[in-house]
DONUMI-858992 format. One record per residue: x, y, z of N, C-alpha, C in turn; residue number from 1; chain; residue in one letter. Coordinates in nm, 3 decimals, always signed. Layout:
<<X Y Z> <X Y Z> <X Y Z> NUM "A" "A">;
...
! end
This chain:
<<+0.845 -0.679 -1.365> <+0.942 -0.658 -1.300> <+1.067 -0.738 -1.275> 1 "A" "X">;
<<+1.052 -0.872 -1.358> <+1.161 -0.952 -1.344> <+1.260 -0.911 -1.441> 2 "A" "X">;
<<+1.193 -0.906 -1.601> <+1.286 -0.836 -1.678> <+1.330 -0.721 -1.656> 3 "A" "X">;
<<+1.239 -0.594 -1.587> <+1.349 -0.474 -1.576> <+1.447 -0.506 -1.499> 4 "A" "X">;
<<+1.488 -0.585 -1.449> <+1.602 -0.663 -1.383> <+1.685 -0.701 -1.450> 5 "A" "X">;
<<+1.649 -0.804 -1.573> <+1.747 -0.847 -1.616> <+1.850 -0.725 -1.740> 6 "A" "X">;
<<+1.724 -0.623 -1.770> <+1.738 -0.522 -1.893> <+1.799 -0.411 -1.806> 7 "A" "X">;
<<+1.826 -0.360 -1.693> <+1.880 -0.310 -1.611> <+1.945 -0.369 -1.520> 8 "A" "X">;
<<+2.070 -0.449 -1.516> <+2.136 -0.493 -1.419> <+2.178 -0.418 -1.337> 9 "A" "X">;
<<+2.286 -0.271 -1.370> <+2.322 -0.195 -1.292> <+2.274 -0.120 -1.205> 10 "A" "X">;
<<+2.120 -0.110 -1.238> <+1.986 -0.037 -1.109> <+1.933 -0.144 -0.982> 11 "A" "X">;
<<+1.988 -0.298 -1.021> <+1.877 -0.368 -0.958> <+1.856 -0.314 -0.783> 12 "A" "X">;
<<+1.935 -0.286 -0.733> <+1.913 -0.262 -0.609> <+1.824 -0.150 -0.599> 13 "A" "X">;
<<+1.819 -0.059 -0.689> <+1.706 +0.057 -0.685> <+1.549 -0.020 -0.730> 14 "A" "X">;
<<+1.568 -0.114 -0.840> <+1.461 -0.137 -0.895> <+1.382 -0.254 -0.728> 15 "A" "X">;
<<+1.472 -0.308 -0.705> <+1.434 -0.400 -0.539> <+1.377 -0.284 -0.472> 16 "A" "X">;
<<+1.414 -0.190 -0.388> <+1.340 -0.061 -0.380> <+1.222 -0.011 -0.395> 17 "A" "X">;
<<+1.228 +0.005 -0.542> <+1.110 +0.087 -0.596> <+0.987 -0.029 -0.557> 18 "A" "X">;
<<+1.041 -0.138 -0.581> <+0.931 -0.271 -0.584> <+0.893 -0.345 -0.436> 19 "A" "X">;
<<+0.940 -0.292 -0.330> <+0.887 -0.292 -0.230> <+0.813 -0.143 -0.202> 20 "A" "X">;
<<+0.864 -0.050 -0.274> <+0.774 +0.067 -0.214> <+0.611 +0.030 -0.264> 21 "A" "X">;
<<+0.688 -0.019 -0.382> <+0.505 -0.008 -0.474> <+0.436 -0.089 -0.379> 22 "A" "X">;
<<+0.477 -0.226 -0.340> <+0.376 -0.330 -0.291> <+0.362 -0.276 -0.161> 23 "A" "X">;
<<+0.418 -0.180 -0.079> <+0.411 -0.138 +0.083> <+0.269 -0.009 -0.005> 24 "A" "X">;
<<+0.315 +0.040 -0.061> <+0.181 +0.128 -0.113> <+0.057 +0.101 -0.153> 25 "A" "X">;
<<+0.059 +0.038 -0.272> <-0.051 -0.082 -0.290> <-0.118 -0.102 -0.169> 26 "A" "X">;
<<-0.057 -0.147 -0.099> <-0.093 -0.231 +0.028> <-0.227 -0.148 +0.130> 27 "A" "X">;
<<-0.142 -0.027 +0.143> <-0.173 +0.104 +0.188> <-0.294 +0.123 +0.137> 28 "A" "X">;
<<-0.305 +0.162 +0.003> <-0.413 +0.184 -0.057> <-0.517 +0.127 -0.053> 29 "A" "X">;
<<-0.449 -0.037 -0.103> <-0.600 -0.103 -0.068> <-0.702 -0.092 +0.030> 30 "A" "X">;
<<-0.634 -0.075 +0.136> <-0.670 -0.071 +0.289> <-0.714 +0.030 +0.291> 31 "A" "X">;
<<-0.712 +0.167 +0.273> <-0.776 +0.267 +0.291> <-0.887 +0.271 +0.235> 32 "A" "X">;
<<-0.958 +0.230 +0.116> <-1.069 +0.209 +0.050> <-1.093 +0.397 -0.011> 33 "A" "X">;
<<-1.243 +0.353 -0.010> <-1.325 +0.442 -0.079> <-1.454 +0.472 -0.021> 34 "A" "X">;
<<-1.490 +0.672 -0.075> <-1.632 +0.724 +0.013> <-1.678 +0.695 -0.137> 35 "A" "X">;
<<-1.832 +0.778 -0.106> <-1.922 +0.773 -0.200> <-1.891 +0.803 -0.282> 36 "A" "X">;
<<-1.897 +0.818 -0.441> <-1.817 +0.856 -0.559> <-1.905 +1.007 -0.625> 37 "A" "X">;
<<-1.834 +1.073 -0.686> <-1.889 +1.212 -0.705> <-1.906 +1.328 -0.568> 38 "A" "X">;
<<-1.880 +1.275 -0.444> <-1.899 +1.386 -0.298> <-1.768 +1.420 -0.308> 39 "A" "X">;
<<-1.736 +1.561 -0.295> <-1.615 +1.658 -0.272> <-1.594 +1.659 -0.106> 40 "A" "X">;
<<-1.504 +1.675 -0.061> <-1.442 +1.732 +0.063> <-1.563 +1.857 +0.096> 41 "A" "X">;
<<-1.537 +1.969 +0.022> <-1.613 +2.107 -0.008> <-1.749 +2.082 -0.025> 42 "A" "X">;
<<-1.817 +1.983 -0.046> <-1.945 +1.954 -0.073> <-1.961 +1.904 +0.067> 43 "A" "X">;
<<-1.911 +1.836 +0.140> <-1.952 +1.761 +0.262> <-1.910 +1.889 +0.367> 44 "A" "X">;
<<-1.845 +1.987 +0.367> <-1.790 +2.092 +0.444> <-1.906 +2.211 +0.466> 45 "A" "X">;
<<-1.970 +2.202 +0.314> <-2.122 +2.291 +0.273> <-2.254 +2.252 +0.324> 46 "A" "X">;
<<-2.265 +2.121 +0.367> <-2.393 +2.083 +0.381> <-2.426 +2.133 +0.532> 47 "A" "X">;
<<-2.597 +2.031 +0.535> <-2.620 +2.075 +0.653> <-2.554 +1.962 +0.796> 48 "A" "X">;
<<-2.505 +2.047 +0.870> <-2.429 +1.920 +0.995> <-2.557 +1.891 +1.073> 49 "A" "X">;
<<-2.504 +1.768 +1.097> <-2.600 +1.694 +1.169> <-2.558 +1.644 +1.294> 50 "A" "X">;
<<-2.410 +1.576 +1.294> <-2.401 +1.547 +1.405> <-2.208 +1.573 +1.411> 51 "A" "X">;
<<-2.176 +1.623 +1.537> <-2.014 +1.619 +1.588> <-1.987 +1.584 +1.672> 52 "A" "X">;
<<-1.831 +1.461 +1.670> <-1.789 +1.402 +1.786> <-1.615 +1.407 +1.796> 53 "A" "X">;
<<-1.599 +1.487 +1.883> <-1.451 +1.528 +1.902> <-1.386 +1.430 +1.994> 54 "A" "X">;
<<-1.465 +1.346 +2.090> <-1.391 +1.264 +2.144> <-1.388 +1.151 +2.137> 55 "A" "X">;
<<-1.390 +1.096 +2.002> <-1.411 +0.930 +1.941> <-1.298 +0.857 +1.996> 56 "A" "X">;
<<-1.176 +0.906 +1.968> <-1.047 +0.838 +2.028> <-1.025 +0.783 +2.150> 57 "A" "X">;
<<-1.096 +0.887 +2.255> <-1.113 +0.889 +2.387> <-1.188 +0.767 +2.425> 58 "A" "X">;
<<-1.312 +0.780 +2.395> <-1.416 +0.661 +2.363> <-1.371 +0.533 +2.327> 59 "A" "X">;
<<-1.297 +0.527 +2.188> <-1.263 +0.420 +2.181> <-1.143 +0.363 +2.322> 60 "A" "X">;
<<-1.036 +0.426 +2.373> <-0.989 +0.338 +2.417> <-1.053 +0.286 +2.539> 61 "A" "X">;
<<-1.140 +0.309 +2.544> <-1.254 +0.213 +2.674> <-1.291 +0.062 +2.622> 62 "A" "X">;
<<-1.246 +0.054 +2.553> <-1.324 -0.070 +2.424> <-1.242 -0.186 +2.446> 63 "A" "X">;
<<-1.210 -0.270 +2.530> <-1.115 -0.364 +2.507> <-1.061 -0.462 +2.427> 64 "A" "X">;
<<-1.214 -0.477 +2.327> <-1.235 -0.529 +2.232> <-1.106 -0.485 +2.098> 65 "A" "X">;
<<-1.130 -0.347 +2.111> <-1.033 -0.262 +1.991> <-0.902 -0.316 +2.019> 66 "A" "X">;
<<-0.897 -0.234 +2.155> <-0.771 -0.283 +2.220> <-0.717 -0.424 +2.165> 67 "A" "X">;
<<-0.733 -0.520 +2.205> <-0.720 -0.646 +2.141> <-0.687 -0.671 +2.004> 68 "A" "X">;
<<-0.765 -0.608 +1.937> <-0.764 -0.609 +1.761> <-0.656 -0.486 +1.775> 69 "A" "X">;
<<-0.624 -0.399 +1.791> <-0.498 -0.332 +1.779> <-0.362 -0.391 +1.805> 70 "A" "X">;
<<-0.368 -0.480 +1.936> <-0.263 -0.547 +1.934> <-0.231 -0.621 +1.846> 71 "A" "X">;
<<-0.343 -0.717 +1.831> <-0.313 -0.825 +1.673> <-0.272 -0.761 +1.570> 72 "A" "X">;
<<-0.303 -0.619 +1.578> <-0.237 -0.573 +1.406> <-0.108 -0.502 +1.450> 73 "A" "X">;
<<-0.066 -0.499 +1.549> <+0.051 -0.470 +1.548> <+0.177 -0.585 +1.549> 74 "A" "X">;
<<+0.088 -0.741 +1.592> <+0.165 -0.834 +1.576> <+0.134 -0.843 +1.400> 75 "A" "X">;
<<+0.053 -0.760 +1.360> <+0.083 -0.785 +1.222> <+0.167 -0.750 +1.137> 76 "A" "X">;
<<+0.193 -0.602 +1.158> <+0.299 -0.492 +1.152> <+0.420 -0.562 +1.135> 77 "A" "X">;
<<+0.428 -0.621 +1.285> <+0.590 -0.644 +1.286> <+0.611 -0.781 +1.205> 78 "A" "X">;
<<+0.555 -0.863 +1.198> <+0.560 -0.964 +1.072> <+0.637 -0.929 +0.943> 79 "A" "X">;
<<+0.522 -0.838 +0.895> <+0.552 -0.749 +0.795> <+0.688 -0.718 +0.769> 80 "A" "X">;
<<+0.740 -0.668 +0.871> <+0.867 -0.615 +0.892> <+1.009 -0.718 +0.883> 81 "A" "X">;
<<+0.958 -0.815 +0.927> <+1.026 -0.934 +0.902> <+1.005 -1.048 +0.767> 82 "A" "X">;
<<+0.927 -1.049 +0.723> <+0.900 -1.037 +0.573> <+1.013 -0.985 +0.534> 83 "A" "X">;
<<+1.026 -0.814 +0.515> <+1.104 -0.729 +0.450> <+1.232 -0.778 +0.503> 84 "A" "X">;
<<+1.263 -0.790 +0.635> <+1.407 -0.826 +0.622> <+1.493 -0.962 +0.574> 85 "A" "X">;
<<+1.386 -1.047 +0.585> <+1.376 -1.164 +0.483> <+1.409 -1.184 +0.322> 86 "A" "X">;
<<+1.317 -1.029 +0.257> <+1.367 -1.016 +0.134> <+1.524 -1.010 +0.074> 87 "A" "X">;
<<+1.553 -0.941 +0.224> <+1.715 -0.877 +0.161> <+1.779 -0.930 +0.151> 88 "A" "X">;
<<+1.822 -1.094 +0.250> <+1.978 -1.168 +0.213> <+1.926 -1.242 +0.131> 89 "A" "X">;
<<+1.765 -1.269 +0.039> <+1.764 -1.329 -0.028> <+1.783 -1.286 -0.174> 90 "A" "X">;
<<+1.743 -1.107 -0.161> <+1.784 -1.079 -0.318> <+1.930 -1.061 -0.295> 91 "A" "X">;
<<+2.032 -1.048 -0.196> <+2.176 -1.043 -0.180> <+2.207 -1.186 -0.233> 92 "A" "X">;
<<+2.149 -1.272 -0.204> <+2.230 -1.392 -0.243> <+2.211 -1.416 -0.390> 93 "A" "X">;
<<+2.098 -1.376 -0.422> <+2.054 -1.373 -0.598> <+2.162 -1.288 -0.632> 94 "A" "X">;
<<+2.195 -1.192 -0.607> <+2.277 -1.109 -0.652> <+2.418 -1.172 -0.660> 95 "A" "X">;
<<+2.485 -1.217 -0.591> <+2.581 -1.264 -0.551> <+2.688 -1.396 -0.616> 96 "A" "X">;
<<+2.559 -1.481 -0.647> <+2.551 -1.592 -0.721> <+2.462 -1.572 -0.820> 97 "A" "X">;
<<+2.462 -1.463 -0.928> <+2.349 -1.470 -1.038> <+2.467 -1.497 -1.148> 98 "A" "X">;
<<+2.607 -1.508 -1.196> <+2.665 -1.540 -1.267> <+2.644 -1.710 -1.289> 99 "A" "X">;
<<+2.663 -1.758 -1.152> <+2.659 -1.923 -1.156> <+2.593 -1.910 -1.161> 100 "A" "X">;
<<+2.452 -1.842 -1.118> <+2.318 -1.915 -1.172> <+2.246 -1.928 -1.327> 101 "A" "X">;
<<+2.324 -1.857 -1.385> <+2.273 -1.805 -1.500> <+2.367 -1.936 -1.595> 102 "A" "X">;
<<+2.489 -1.934 -1.579> <+2.569 -2.078 -1.629> <+2.506 -2.198 -1.586> 103 "A" "X">;
<<+2.439 -2.206 -1.501> <+2.362 -2.345 -1.467> <+2.239 -2.365 -1.547> 104 "A" "X">;
<<+2.192 -2.233 -1.566> <+2.031 -2.249 -1.598> <+2.065 -2.284 -1.778> 105 "A" "X">;
<<+2.191 -2.189 -1.845> <+2.198 -2.222 -1.990> <+2.239 -2.364 -2.004> 106 "A" "X">;
<<+2.328 -2.419 -1.884> <+2.372 -2.530 -1.917> <+2.278 -2.658 -1.917> 107 "A" "X">;
<<+2.136 -2.627 -1.835> <+2.017 -2.691 -1.843> <+1.922 -2.690 -1.954> 108 "A" "X">;
<<+1.962 -2.552 -2.069> <+1.887 -2.542 -2.159> <+1.821 -2.390 -2.179> 109 "A" "X">;
<<+1.871 -2.331 -2.072> <+1.825 -2.193 -2.127> <+1.863 -2.113 -2.290> 110 "A" "X">;
<<+1.830 -2.058 -2.335> <+1.903 -2.048 -2.494> <+1.967 -1.878 -2.465> 111 "A" "X">;
<<+1.972 -1.859 -2.367> <+2.069 -1.729 -2.363> <+2.066 -1.628 -2.207> 112 "A" "X">;
<<+2.143 -1.557 -2.209> <+2.166 -1.470 -2.055> <+2.052 -1.406 -2.019> 113 "A" "X">;
<<+1.993 -1.345 -2.139> <+1.875 -1.299 -2.114> <+1.726 -1.362 -2.033> 114 "A" "X">;
<<+1.725 -1.477 -2.104> <+1.643 -1.582 -2.073> <+1.609 -1.648 -1.909> 115 "A" "X">;
<<+1.792 -1.703 -1.879> <+1.816 -1.744 -1.807> <+1.750 -1.624 -1.650> 116 "A" "X">;
<<+1.825 -1.509 -1.682> <+1.846 -1.382 -1.593> <+1.687 -1.381 -1.555> 117 "A" "X">;
<<+1.579 -1.362 -1.655> <+1.450 -1.341 -1.643> <+1.417 -1.454 -1.532> 118 "A" "X">;
<<+1.458 -1.573 -1.563> <+1.405 -1.737 -1.467> <+1.464 -1.664 -1.328> 119 "A" "X">;
<<+1.597 -1.663 -1.294> <+1.625 -1.630 -1.172> <+1.542 -1.525 -1.089> 120 "A" "X">;
<<+1.488 -1.384 -1.146> <+1.438 -1.357 -1.118> <+1.309 -1.309 -1.079> 121 "A" "X">;
<<+1.251 -1.429 -1.185> <+1.081 -1.456 -1.140> <+1.091 -1.542 -1.039> 122 "A" "X">;
<<+1.204 -1.633 -1.031> <+1.203 -1.758 -0.923> <+1.195 -1.662 -0.779> 123 "A" "X">;
<<+1.266 -1.518 -0.798> <+1.326 -1.520 -0.677> <+1.168 -1.405 -0.641> 124 "A" "X">;
<<+1.137 -1.350 -0.728> <+0.978 -1.306 -0.688> <+0.862 -1.451 -0.626> 125 "A" "X">;
<<+0.883 -1.510 -0.718> <+0.788 -1.636 -0.627> <+0.794 -1.688 -0.506> 126 "A" "X">;
<<+0.948 -1.687 -0.502> <+0.951 -1.754 -0.355> <+0.981 -1.650 -0.251> 127 "A" "X">;
<<+0.992 -1.498 -0.315> <+0.922 -1.405 -0.149> <+0.778 -1.401 -0.144> 128 "A" "X">;
<<+0.693 -1.457 -0.290> <+0.567 -1.457 -0.236> <+0.490 -1.559 -0.150> 129 "A" "X">;
<<+0.584 -1.677 -0.164> <+0.550 -1.813 -0.072> <+0.591 -1.783 +0.005> 130 "A" "X">;
<<+0.725 -1.701 +0.080> <+0.762 -1.671 +0.188> <+0.659 -1.582 +0.253> 131 "A" "X">;
<<+0.585 -1.497 +0.217> <+0.531 -1.425 +0.256> <+0.392 -1.477 +0.282> 132 "A" "X">;
<<+0.348 -1.546 +0.226> <+0.208 -1.637 +0.204> <+0.201 -1.705 +0.328> 133 "A" "X">;
<<+0.298 -1.774 +0.363> <+0.351 -1.911 +0.459> <+0.364 -1.844 +0.629> 134 "A" "X">;
<<+0.429 -1.690 +0.590> <+0.426 -1.588 +0.755> <+0.320 -1.573 +0.716> 135 "A" "X">;
<<+0.247 -1.549 +0.671> <+0.125 -1.477 +0.692> <+0.016 -1.615 +0.768> 136 "A" "X">;
<<+0.025 -1.687 +0.724> <-0.074 -1.792 +0.732> <-0.058 -1.856 +0.870> 137 "A" "X">;
<<+0.079 -1.882 +0.903> <+0.161 -1.879 +1.050> <+0.085 -1.817 +1.170> 138 "A" "X">;
<<+0.092 -1.704 +1.098> <+0.049 -1.600 +1.218> <-0.076 -1.584 +1.261> 139 "A" "X">;
<<-0.123 -1.653 +1.149> <-0.288 -1.646 +1.175> <-0.336 -1.477 +1.104> 140 "A" "X">;
<<-0.267 -1.438 +1.026> <-0.326 -1.313 +0.959> <-0.374 -1.334 +0.840> 141 "A" "X">;
<<-0.450 -1.276 +0.774> <-0.508 -1.228 +0.621> <-0.443 -1.112 +0.579> 142 "A" "X">;
<<-0.521 -1.116 +0.435> <-0.467 -1.004 +0.369> <-0.485 -0.859 +0.398> 143 "A" "X">;
<<-0.629 -0.873 +0.461> <-0.669 -0.706 +0.497> <-0.630 -0.682 +0.647> 144 "A" "X">;
<<-0.712 -0.548 +0.678> <-0.656 -0.495 +0.838> <-0.736 -0.579 +0.912> 145 "A" "X">;
<<-0.651 -0.651 +0.991> <-0.724 -0.665 +1.112> <-0.787 -0.597 +1.210> 146 "A" "X">;
<<-0.752 -0.495 +1.237> <-0.863 -0.358 +1.338> <-0.915 -0.285 +1.234> 147 "A" "X">;
<<-1.030 -0.189 +1.279> <-1.096 -0.102 +1.209> <-1.027 +0.046 +1.216> 148 "A" "X">;
<<-1.042 +0.129 +1.111> <-0.958 +0.243 +1.119> <-1.041 +0.368 +1.213> 149 "A" "X">;
<<-0.998 +0.389 +1.346> <-1.073 +0.464 +1.397> <-1.034 +0.633 +1.427> 150 "A" "X">;
<<-1.122 +0.740 +1.350> <-1.071 +0.877 +1.389> <-1.075 +0.921 +1.533> 151 "A" "X">;
<<-1.018 +1.039 +1.542> <-0.965 +1.098 +1.653> <-1.118 +1.141 +1.686> 152 "A" "X">;
<<-1.179 +1.194 +1.581> <-1.304 +1.313 +1.583> <-1.392 +1.301 +1.444> 153 "A" "X">;
<<-1.536 +1.349 +1.440> <-1.537 +1.334 +1.270> <-1.662 +1.438 +1.307> 154 "A" "X">;
<<-1.712 +1.475 +1.175> <-1.871 +1.558 +1.148> <-1.915 +1.458 +1.056> 155 "A" "X">;
<<-2.058 +1.482 +1.077> <-2.150 +1.429 +1.011> <-2.260 +1.513 +0.932> 156 "A" "X">;
<<-2.260 +1.552 +0.796> <-2.363 +1.640 +0.730> <-2.460 +1.566 +0.638> 157 "A" "X">;
<<-2.537 +1.594 +0.587> <-2.629 +1.504 +0.524> <-2.554 +1.485 +0.336> 158 "A" "X">;
<<-2.433 +1.511 +0.365> <-2.356 +1.484 +0.229> <-2.258 +1.409 +0.246> 159 "A" "X">;
<<-2.198 +1.329 +0.384> <-2.101 +1.264 +0.406> <-2.043 +1.261 +0.552> 160 "A" "X">;
<<-1.936 +1.228 +0.558> <-1.881 +1.242 +0.660> <-1.692 +1.277 +0.664> 161 "A" "X">;
<<-1.687 +1.346 +0.764> <-1.517 +1.405 +0.778> <-1.470 +1.337 +0.851> 162 "A" "X">;
<<-1.364 +1.258 +0.846> <-1.300 +1.246 +0.930> <-1.162 +1.307 +0.985> 163 "A" "X">;
<<-1.118 +1.330 +1.149> <-1.003 +1.371 +1.150> <-0.944 +1.279 +1.220> 164 "A" "X">;
<<-0.786 +1.371 +1.211> <-0.673 +1.279 +1.216> <-0.695 +1.139 +1.118> 165 "A" "X">;
<<-0.740 +1.141 +0.966> <-0.717 +0.997 +0.879> <-0.728 +1.072 +0.763> 166 "A" "X">;
<<-0.569 +1.138 +0.774> <-0.547 +1.196 +0.631> <-0.636 +1.293 +0.577> 167 "A" "X">;
<<-0.741 +1.364 +0.656> <-0.806 +1.431 +0.593> <-0.912 +1.347 +0.537> 168 "A" "X">;
<<-0.951 +1.198 +0.522> <-1.026 +1.141 +0.445> <-1.176 +1.160 +0.461> 169 "A" "X">;
<<-1.266 +1.133 +0.408> <-1.409 +1.175 +0.378> <-1.469 +1.051 +0.331> 170 "A" "X">;
<<-1.596 +1.062 +0.400> <-1.658 +0.915 +0.341> <-1.796 +1.002 +0.267> 171 "A" "X">;
<<-1.804 +0.995 +0.163> <-1.920 +1.067 +0.127> <-2.031 +0.958 +0.112> 172 "A" "X">;
<<-2.187 +1.040 +0.098> <-2.313 +0.953 +0.059> <-2.366 +1.015 -0.044> 173 "A" "X">;
<<-2.411 +0.927 -0.134> <-2.447 +0.756 -0.052> <-2.352 +0.698 -0.041> 174 "A" "X">;
<<-2.324 +0.585 +0.063> <-2.191 +0.473 +0.064> <-2.203 +0.378 -0.053> 175 "A" "X">;
<<-2.088 +0.357 -0.119> <-2.060 +0.247 -0.219> <-2.166 +0.142 -0.224> 176 "A" "X">;
<<-2.220 +0.060 -0.347> <-2.292 -0.089 -0.318> <-2.220 -0.144 -0.266> 177 "A" "X">;
<<-2.304 -0.217 -0.169> <-2.229 -0.358 -0.061> <-2.196 -0.271 +0.030> 178 "A" "X">;
<<-2.174 -0.157 +0.045> <-2.158 -0.156 +0.232> <-2.261 -0.177 +0.343> 179 "A" "X">;
<<-2.164 -0.224 +0.447> <-2.283 -0.241 +0.573> <-2.226 -0.129 +0.662> 180 "A" "X">;
<<-2.349 -0.125 +0.786> <-2.367 -0.029 +0.864> <-2.396 -0.128 +0.986> 181 "A" "X">;
<<-2.305 -0.155 +1.082> <-2.318 -0.185 +1.211> <-2.322 -0.108 +1.256> 182 "A" "X">;
<<-2.468 -0.143 +1.393> <-2.430 -0.074 +1.526> <-2.453 -0.136 +1.645> 183 "A" "X">;
<<-2.312 -0.088 +1.713> <-2.332 -0.140 +1.863> <-2.348 -0.067 +1.982> 184 "A" "X">;
<<-2.469 -0.054 +2.016> <-2.492 +0.060 +2.125> <-2.419 +0.061 +2.237> 185 "A" "X">;
<<-2.414 -0.100 +2.298> <-2.358 -0.124 +2.399> <-2.178 -0.079 +2.445> 186 "A" "X">;
<<-2.130 -0.065 +2.369> <-1.999 +0.013 +2.332> <-2.008 +0.113 +2.224> 187 "A" "X">;
<<-2.103 +0.165 +2.241> <-2.081 +0.325 +2.160> <-2.055 +0.307 +1.995> 188 "A" "X">;
<<-2.056 +0.222 +1.928> <-2.031 +0.311 +1.780> <-2.115 +0.211 +1.663> 189 "A" "X">;
<<-2.068 +0.279 +1.563> <-2.118 +0.236 +1.454> <-1.971 +0.214 +1.348> 190 "A" "X">;
<<-1.983 +0.106 +1.296> <-1.911 +0.064 +1.207> <-1.942 +0.033 +1.053> 191 "A" "X">;
<<-1.874 +0.110 +0.963> <-1.887 +0.133 +0.834> <-1.774 -0.004 +0.765> 192 "A" "X">;
<<-1.890 -0.094 +0.664> <-1.795 -0.197 +0.624> <-1.758 -0.160 +0.434> 193 "A" "X">;
<<-1.675 -0.159 +0.433> <-1.675 -0.070 +0.291> <-1.649 -0.253 +0.217> 194 "A" "X">;
<<-1.716 -0.250 +0.060> <-1.692 -0.394 -0.002> <-1.598 -0.404 -0.029> 195 "A" "X">;
<<-1.449 -0.339 -0.007> <-1.330 -0.382 +0.001> <-1.288 -0.407 +0.108> 196 "A" "X">;
<<-1.332 -0.425 +0.195> <-1.333 -0.467 +0.340> <-1.279 -0.379 +0.416> 197 "A" "X">;
<<-1.247 -0.277 +0.401> <-1.175 -0.123 +0.487> <-1.323 -0.107 +0.599> 198 "A" "X">;
<<-1.262 -0.113 +0.681> <-1.357 -0.101 +0.842> <-1.336 +0.062 +0.851> 199 "A" "X">;
<<-1.428 +0.134 +0.920> <-1.439 +0.241 +0.961> <-1.531 +0.251 +1.080> 200 "A" "X">;
<<-1.470 +0.284 +1.215> <-1.523 +0.238 +1.345> <-1.530 +0.404 +1.407> 201 "A" "X">;
<<-1.703 +0.408 +1.436> <-1.722 +0.593 +1.457> <-1.766 +0.592 +1.620> 202 "A" "X">;
<<-1.697 +0.624 +1.715> <-1.721 +0.616 +1.866> <-1.794 +0.750 +1.876> 203 "A" "X">;
<<-1.926 +0.712 +1.967> <-1.989 +0.831 +1.980> <-2.081 +0.808 +2.105> 204 "A" "X">;
<<-2.125 +0.894 +2.188> <-2.208 +0.861 +2.312> <-2.384 +0.880 +2.255> 205 "A" "X">;
<<-2.342 +0.941 +2.115> <-2.467 +0.896 +2.061> <-2.454 +0.834 +1.941> 206 "A" "X">;
<<-2.418 +0.706 +1.953> <-2.418 +0.624 +1.867> <-2.551 +0.578 +1.793> 207 "A" "X">;
<<-2.685 +0.550 +1.873> <-2.840 +0.534 +1.749> <-2.854 +0.635 +1.673> 208 "A" "X">;
<<-2.841 +0.740 +1.722> <-2.843 +0.891 +1.616> <-2.739 +0.898 +1.494> 209 "A" "X">;
<<-2.604 +0.829 +1.532> <-2.545 +0.832 +1.427> <-2.594 +0.723 +1.319> 210 "A" "X">;
<<-2.609 +0.587 +1.374> <-2.690 +0.517 +1.298> <-2.784 +0.558 +1.208> 211 "A" "X">;
<<-2.911 +0.653 +1.298> <-3.003 +0.665 +1.224> <-3.009 +0.809 +1.117> 212 "A" "X">;
<<-2.907 +0.847 +1.099> <-2.834 +0.958 +1.021> <-2.777 +0.915 +0.895> 213 "A" "X">;
<<-2.694 +0.768 +0.902> <-2.612 +0.699 +0.799> <-2.758 +0.620 +0.735> 214 "A" "X">;
<<-2.853 +0.558 +0.789> <-2.939 +0.507 +0.714> <-3.027 +0.578 +0.651> 215 "A" "X">;
<<-3.053 +0.696 +0.742> <-3.156 +0.798 +0.608> <-3.063 +0.852 +0.480> 216 "A" "X">;
<<-2.923 +0.896 +0.550> <-2.883 +0.972 +0.412> <-2.784 +0.907 +0.312> 217 "A" "X">;
<<-2.714 +0.785 +0.401> <-2.589 +0.692 +0.332> <-2.634 +0.553 +0.295> 218 "A" "X">;
<<-2.779 +0.519 +0.305> <-2.831 +0.373 +0.270> <-2.866 +0.394 +0.133> 219 "A" "X">;
<<-2.908 +0.321 +0.043> <-2.995 +0.301 -0.047> <-2.997 +0.188 -0.073> 220 "A" "X">;
<<-3.092 +0.094 +0.039> <-3.107 -0.054 +0.023> <-3.004 -0.148 +0.056> 221 "A" "X">;
<<-2.928 -0.068 +0.154> <-2.778 -0.178 +0.153> <-2.797 -0.229 +0.291> 222 "A" "X">;
<<-2.739 -0.335 +0.333> <-2.790 -0.402 +0.451> <-2.701 -0.322 +0.574> 223 "A" "X">;
<<-2.818 -0.341 +0.707> <-2.737 -0.286 +0.802> <-2.751 -0.358 +0.928> 224 "A" "X">;
<<-2.702 -0.372 +1.015> <-2.680 -0.443 +1.131> <-2.685 -0.427 +1.242> 225 "A" "X">;
<<-2.807 -0.454 +1.314> <-2.827 -0.371 +1.489> <-2.800 -0.439 +1.582> 226 "A" "X">;
<<-2.709 -0.423 +1.651> <-2.672 -0.508 +1.771> <-2.686 -0.434 +1.949> 227 "A" "X">;
<<-2.749 -0.493 +2.013> <-2.743 -0.423 +2.140> <-2.659 -0.426 +2.240> 228 "A" "X">;
! end
């Protein structure tokens, strides 16, 4: 990316916006996770229906622990926007003093404008990374979602789970290797923790039944955890 900024100086603002878009897109994609391989939405829809929950989100709103997690997630989102607004003045400052910085680096030994420009943009990206890291750590935030994804409803078949209100997402069976499934009967949910860290929490009045279904059709020697 630093080289692209040097090679196309007329389009640095466009490249900068593309860079920010890619970072946000990659973050969203990694958080989204994935379901079982080789299972399509059509496969799940055609399969035998085992359980349906239409009021998962309403049940979730009664869980004070979840609401606290959403509050922390909101804090993380606000801090992410704060980082974004810090990037813009940094970028503008480099653009404003670019020629002076190039001349300075050439005086210090940079062999050409291209090499000096590359060092400048690379340095900017490193500073942006460090600033983001410091803000996240000072806020007690990690690089993975704090709160689990909670669909407003879901349908479970023997081929997987259809999530409602989650961009049409599916969870195919069997679940990927390394997936954990946790049951909390007292709060009425089953949580699926994917290998990459994504968490999907399914609230239902039939939590134990849901847990048993996932154990039977979704797990193949993977870990599960049951809480009272």
